[in-house]
C-alpha positions in Angstrom: -13.9 7.4 -20.4 -15.3 7.6 -16.9 -13.5 10.1 -14.7 -12.7 9.6 -11.0 -11.0 11.9 -8.6 -9.3 10.1 -5.6 -8.7 12.3 -2.6 -6.6 11.0 0.3 -3.6 12.3 2.3 -2.1 8.7 2.5 0.0 8.2 -0.7 -0.1 4.4 -0.4 -4.0 4.4 -0.5 -3.9 6.6 -3.6 -1.3 4.4 -5.3 -3.1 1.1 -4.7 -6.6 2.4 -5.7 -5.3 4.3 -8.7 -3.5 1.2 -10.1 -6.8 -0.8 -9.8 -8.9 1.9 -11.3 -6.5 2.5 -14.2 -6.4 -1.2 -15.0 -10.2 -1.2 -15.1 -10.4 1.6 -17.7 -11.1 4.6 -15.5 -9.4 8.0 -16.0 -8.1 8.8 -12.5 -7.0 12.1 -11.1 -5.5 12.3 -7.6 -5.4 15.0 -4.9 -3.8 14.8 -1.5 -6.2 17.2 0.3 -9.4 19.1 -0.2 -7.8 22.2 -1.7 -6.0 20.2 -4.4 -9.3 18.4 -5.0 -11.2 21.6 -5.6 -8.5 22.8 -8.0 -8.8 19.5 -9.9 -12.6 19.7 -10.0 -12.4 23.3 -11.3 -10.0 22.2 -14.0 -11.9 19.0 -15.1 -15.1 17.8 -13.6 -15.0 14.1 -12.6 -18.0 11.8 -12.7 -17.2 10.6 -9.2 -15.2 12.0 -6.3 -13.9 9.4 -3.7 -12.5 11.2 -0.7 -11.1 10.3 2.7 -12.8 12.0 5.6 -9.8 12.9 7.7 -7.3 15.1 5.9 -5.3 18.2 6.6 -6.4 21.7 5.3 -10.0 20.6 4.4 -11.8 17.4 5.6 -13.7 15.2 3.3 -16.9 16.4 4.8 -15.9 20.1 4.1 -14.9 19.1 0.6 -18.3 17.5 -0.1 -20.1 20.5 1.3 -18.1 22.9 -0.8 -18.7 20.8 -4.0 -22.4 20.7 -3.3 -22.6 24.5 -2.8 -20.4 25.4 -5.7 -21.7 22.9 -8.3 -25.3 22.3 -7.1 -27.0 20.5 -10.0 -23.8 19.5 -11.8 -21.9 18.1 -8.8 -20.2 14.7 -9.2 -21.3 11.7 -7.3 -19.6 11.8 -3.9 -18.2 8.9 -2.0 -16.5 9.2 1.4 -14.0 6.5 2.5 -13.7 6.3 6.2 -13.0 4.0 9.1 -15.2 6.3 11.3 -18.6 4.9 12.1 -20.0 7.7 14.2 -23.8 8.2 13.8 -23.4 12.0 13.5 -21.3 11.7 10.3 -23.7 9.1 8.8 -26.7 11.4 9.7 -24.9 14.3 7.9 -24.5 12.1 4.8 -28.1 11.1 4.8 -29.2 14.8 5.0 -26.9 15.5 2.0 -28.4 13.1 -0.4 -26.1 11.5 -2.9 -23.2 11.2 -0.5 -22.4 7.6 0.3 -19.9 5.8 2.6 -17.5 3.1 1.9 -15.7 1.7 5.0 -11.9 1.5 5.2 -10.0 -0.7 4.8 -11.3 -0.6 1.3 -10.9 -3.6 -1.0 -9.8 -2.3 -4.4 -11.9 -5.1 -6.1 -15.0 -4.2 -4.1 -14.4 -0.5 -5.1 -14.2 -1.4 -8.8 -17.3 -3.5 -8.6 -19.2 -0.7 -6.7 -18.1 1.8 -9.3 -19.1 -0.4 -12.2 -22.6 -0.7 -10.7 -22.7 3.1 -10.0 -21.8 4.0 -13.5 -24.5 1.5 -14.9 -27.1 3.2 -12.6 -25.9 6.7 -13.7 -26.2 5.7 -17.4 -29.8 4.4 -16.8 -30.8 7.7 -15.2 -29.3 9.8 -18.0 -30.9 7.8 -20.9 -34.2 9.3 -21.9 -37.2 7.0 -21.6 
C-alpha cells in the first residue's frame, strides 16, 4: 500500500485530505507540525510527504531541508502545499530538486489524480529496464 504523510497545522485540511486519500486506497499518516512529521518519518518512511509551508515549530521548508539532509538518497517525494507564490520560495524548490508545489486551496480530487500519476511515474523509474 502506498504511504503518504500529511503535514498541516490546520485540522480541517488534514481531515478532508485524509478522507479522500483513505477512500482512494492510500495509507495515510498525519502530523500537525514539522517535529511530529520527523518523528513519523523516523518511525515509518512514507513514499510521499505533503506538507504545508507555514506551520509553527518548523516550517514546511525547514522540514523538507531536514528530510533531504537526514535521508539523502532514501528521502520520500516532497510536495509543498501553499498559497504563497513568492519567487524566492519557488527558486528554493527548484534548487532542491524533487520538491514540488501544489497551490492552496487544494482540490482533494486534483490531489488524488496527481498522486496517482506520481506513483505511476515512481513505479516506472523503479522497474528495471
